[in-house]
N, C-alpha and C positions, 0 to 999 in steps of 0.2 A: 549779398551771393558776388558783387565786385569782388571783396575786399577776401573771401574763400578761396574764389580764381585765382588771386595774386598770392595767397600762401600756396595755395595746390602746387602753382607752376614752381616759385621755388622748393619748396619739398620736393616735386617731380627730380627736380636737377639734384638735390641732395642724394637721391634715389641712385637717380643713373649715373652718380660722379662712383657711388661706391657699387654698385652690380657691375663696373667695369675691371673693380679693383677685384674682383673676387680672384682668391687667392690660389685654385689649381684653374684659372681661364689661363692658359700659358700664351693667346696673341690676344692683348688688349687693342680697342683704342677708343678714342676721346668722340663722347656724343658730339660734339661740337664739329667734328670732320666729317662725324656721318651726315649731320643734318647742311653742311657746306655741300656735300656730295646732291643732294637729292636737290639743291637748290642751285646747281649746277658753277660752284662759286671758290671747289680748288684750287689752289696753287700748283706749277708741276712736281712738286714735292711732297703734295699732301697727298696728292693722285697717287706719286710710286704708295706713300704708307699704307695710302689705301687698298691699295693692288693687292699689297701682301696681304694684308689682314683678311680681305677676301677671300683669296687661295690659301688662307691657313686652315678651312676644317668649312662641309657643311654646313654645321650648325650657324655660324659667319653670315655665308650666304643665304640661308633662308631666315636668317634675323632680319637681314638685310633688305630684303625680297617683300618681308613683311612690311617694313616700315616704306617702302616704297611706295604699300599699296594704300597704307593708310593717308600716305603724304597725297595721291591722288586726286583721295577724294572731296568731294565739294565741301564745303562746309555745313549745307543744305544739310547733308547726309549725315551729318555728325549726331547723335545720341547724347542726348548731358543726362539719359542714364545712363550711362556708362565712365563716365568722370567718377572718379574717386574721391570720396569724401569718408570720415566718420562720424559727422555729425547727426543725431538723432533726426533733428526737420528734414537735410536731406532723404535721410534711409524711408520715410515715411510717404518722401514726395515719393519715390520707385514704386510704391503699392498702391496710387492714386496716378494713375499715368494720364487721365487727361489735365490734370494741374502740370504735373510733368512736360504735356504736350505746349501749354501755357510758357512756361518758363521758355522752353526753348524757342518759340516764337518770339518771346520778346526779350534773348540774349542771346542771337546770333551770333551779333560780335563778341559776347563772352566765351562761345563756345569757340570763336576762332584762337580766342588767349591759350585754350586749354587743349590745343593740337599736340604741343610735343607731349603729354600724356597719352592722347591717343597714339601716338608714334610706339609705346612701349608694348602696347596692342593688349593691356589687362593685367601685363607682369605683375607692373605696383599695388595690385588689389593683391594679388597672390602673397608678395612680398611683405605687406602691413599683416597680413592674419596667420603666415608663417612663423612657429617656433623653430626649426630648422635654423641652422647655423649655415655661415657661405659656403661651407667644404662641404655639407651635406648637398643641399642645391644644387654645386658643382657635380655632385658624384652620383649623382638621382639620374637615374637611366628615365628618358623620356619618352613619352608611349607615341612610337609611331604617325606621322598622318599623311602619307601618302598610302593611297586605300580601293587604286582599281586593282583589285583583286576580288578573280571567282572563277568556279571549274562549271565547267559543261562538258553535258550527258548525254554522248550521240542516241542516234536510234539503236546501235550494237552494245548501247550500253557501256561503250570507253566513258571513264572519266580526264578529262585533259584540263591541265592548269593554266588558264588563260594569264599567270605572270611574263611569260616571252610572248611580248606583244609582235607584231610585224611577222607574224607567223600565217600563212596560210594554212587552215582544216578542213580536213577532208571529211564527209559523213558518209561514210563506203557505201551503206545499204540506201540509203537517196540517191546517193551518187553528186554529191553536189559541192562544189568548196565555199569555203567559209573562209570572211577575211575578218583578223583582227590586227587591229589598230590600236597602239595606245591612248591616241585621243576619242578617235571614233568608236570604240569600241568593236563590238561583233555586227560583222553585216553579211547579210544572205543576202545572196543573186535574186533580183527582180523577175516575176516571172517561170518562176523555177521549172522548167519539164520535168515533172516527176509525176505519176500517178499515182503511185504510195501513200500510204497511212503513213509519215514518216517522222515524228517528232522528236524535240531537242527540250531540256533542259537546262535551265540557267541558276546556279547557285550562288549566293554573295555569304562571307560569313561573317560572324562577328568584325567589327573594323572595316567592312569591304562595302562596293557599291560599283556597280560597272551600267555600259551604256548598250543600246544594243538595238539596230535596224532587222526589223522584221523582213517578211520577200515581199511585200504587199509599199513596203516604204516606210511605215508605222515607226516611231520613235520611241524605245522605252529605257528611263533611267529606273536601274533596281536597287533600293535603297540595301543596308547594312541588311544581313541576317533574311535574307527575303529568296523566294524561290518562286519561275516564272518557266510554265509546261507549255511549249506551242510547236506548229508544225512550222516543217523547215517552208513547203507552199502550202496557203491555202486556193484547196483545189473546189471545195463544195461552194453552198449557197452560203455559208455565215465563217465569220473569220474567229475563231473563236481559241482563248486561252486561257490559263489557270494561274492565280496567283496565291502565296502564301507570304506572307507580308507586307510590302509596301513599292509601292512604283507607280511614278510618274510616266503617263500617254502622252504622244501626241500622234492622233490616229492619222493616217491619210485617208480621205476622202474615199468614198466611194459605195455602187449600189450595193453590196454586202456589208450586214450589219456586222459591227466589231464586237463579238460579247467576249468583259472577264468575265471570269468566275471565279469565286470565293467559297470559302465554305459556308456564310450565310449569307453574302446575297450574289448578283449576279446585276453586271453595268451594263445594260446595251447603245451603241452608239452607232451614228454611219461617220463622223470626221470630227475630232474636235480633242480639247486639252482638256486631260481630268488628273488627279490624284488619287488613287488607291489605300488607303493603309488599316491591312488586317492583320495586325501580330496578335498571336495566340494568348499574350498576355495582358494586353488591353480589353476593357471593356465593351469597346463598343467598335465595330469596322466604321471607320468615315472615308464618303468620297464626296470630294471637291470638286466644282467644275472652275476650270477660267479662261475655256473658250465655246462656242456650243450650243447641243443639248443632248442631254442624257437620260435614259431610263433606267432606273433601279429597283431589281425587283427580290423582295425575298420573302419566306417562310414565316409564319405565327405557328404560334405553339398548336392552336388545333389543323394545321394542314392545310389552311388557306393562302393562297399568294396575296401581297400587299406590292403597291408597285406606285413609287411617286418620282416627278419629272421633274427635274432640274435644268434651269438655266444661270446663267454667268455669274461669279460671286455666290450662289446656293452651293448647303452641302448637306447630302442624306447621311445619317447617323443612325446604323441600327445597334441598338443595346442589347445585347447578347444576355443581359439577365432577366427580361421581360420581355427578351423576341419584338422589340417596339421598333421601327422604322420613320426615322423624324426626317422632317425636311426643315435648314434653317438659312437663313442668309447670315455668312462670314466674312473676315478676312480673309483673301486666297493666299495671300503671304506669309500667314502665317504657318500653313497646311506645306505648301509646297517652297519653301527657301530654301528647303534641304537641296534642290538639285543646284542653288547658285552657291552652294556651302558655306550656309549660314544655320543656325537654329535662332528656331525664333518661338520665343514665350510669352502669353497674354494669358494670364489666370490658370495656370498650369498649375501642377501639385508640385513638392519638391519630389513628391516618389515618382509621379507622372516624368519628371526632369529625368531624374537619376535611372530611371531604367531607360531613356533615349539616350542618356548618355553610356550607357553600360554597353548597349550596339556599337554603337562608332566606334567606341574606344577599347572592345572587348576586356572590359574589368566585370568584376562582381564587386558589389557593393554591399554593405549590410548597414544599416540606420537606426542607433542608439535608441536606447529608450531615455524620452526626454525633447525627443527630439518632432519638431510639429510636421510631421509628414505630410499633414494637408494643407501646408500655408503656399498658398499663391503665388507665383513667381511672372515679373516681367522682364525680358531684355530680349536682344537681338545678341549673337555668340556667333565669331566666324569656327567656321568646324574643322580647320585647317590650323589653327590654336593648339599648342600641343595640352596634353588634358590639365596639368597641375593647373595652368593659366586659367583654363575652364572651372576647375571646380574651386580654385581664388576667387573666380568670379559672385559663384554658386554661393560660396559658402558665407563672400558679402551681404549677398543680398537677403539670401535664408539667415541668417544669423546664426550660425553652423561651423566649426572647423573639419577638417579631415585631414585621415590618414592614409597612406597608401605605401603597399607594402607589394610589390611588381603589380601586378593585378588585383590584388584587394585591395580595396577600399575601403575604411570606414567611416561616417557619416556623424558626428558628436555633439552636443549641447556647445557652442561657444565657451572655448578655457576664459 
């Protein structure tokens, strides 16, 4: 294992040297300079050189921000699952999570050795698996990773693009002002004085997400390709919203029940934190609880109602195929990690992973014959990484290759 890590470190240095010599990158910099910057060891002359490189392009600034993020992680946060390697033995460990965790505990010091590899954020895996040349890599248009975008439909049917942050919006029928902020998202006035039954709808496209604070102070994180329909003020005996897609709720405690309606299940709470995933192209609706207590209700094939109660760490899963409602204990981080900027996979099939990625990166994918669509994948990936980096990692784990033409992605058997 230590020999592998030493070889990997040497190989990563060679890779870094080459990637910074790409022919079409106009402004280059040595990796050693970035490393010394991260450790506050630049000379005055090197500082000027670094600032010139940093100001040359947004791509350079984005790369350095990513390097900073990885540099600031504690050794305990590093996953050996993401250490690049081509040996059959190590790839087998990726499919046996418990063995990986044992290795992780025994080799924390070894993990520190491969930190420079982590600083490239998975680019190494993509490079190792890609058959394109340096010029093609430089020319390939990256898929955007800045994703706070949504559309607000007000009571009178007006559709407002929320990309212009910092602008006050008005629902003319309800007579209320709505604040749109780049960090806090939409915020509705608390205890809005309106007796009208006025509803707004927030819609995120593929590749978008948005945060919303409802009139009662409840915070909602709406995932990509999702829709939330809600009142501008909660005037009745219940607080009720309707969801299509996925959202995480941090519900303000109140004597009024808070109800999330989906096509298949209703979730009823008083004050709690939970995630609901109700995408139509998935086989199940999943409600995952991180704090408090919730009741999940669904209708069976015979028309009768069934209800399960959840405690923190529980998940209610409604199976659409036979209208079953099941309860199970889960690792909640696998289902709510998206609000912290991560994909978490532990046993999801390649097909499920690709559906998840296609929503977030707004791509269409095709899995060729000969690829095991049911292969189980494990890993933790940064949602802000470029799509090609993410797909490089997925391909490495799944034993596949991929080609991208704009937003069309083809997954094929490994060449």
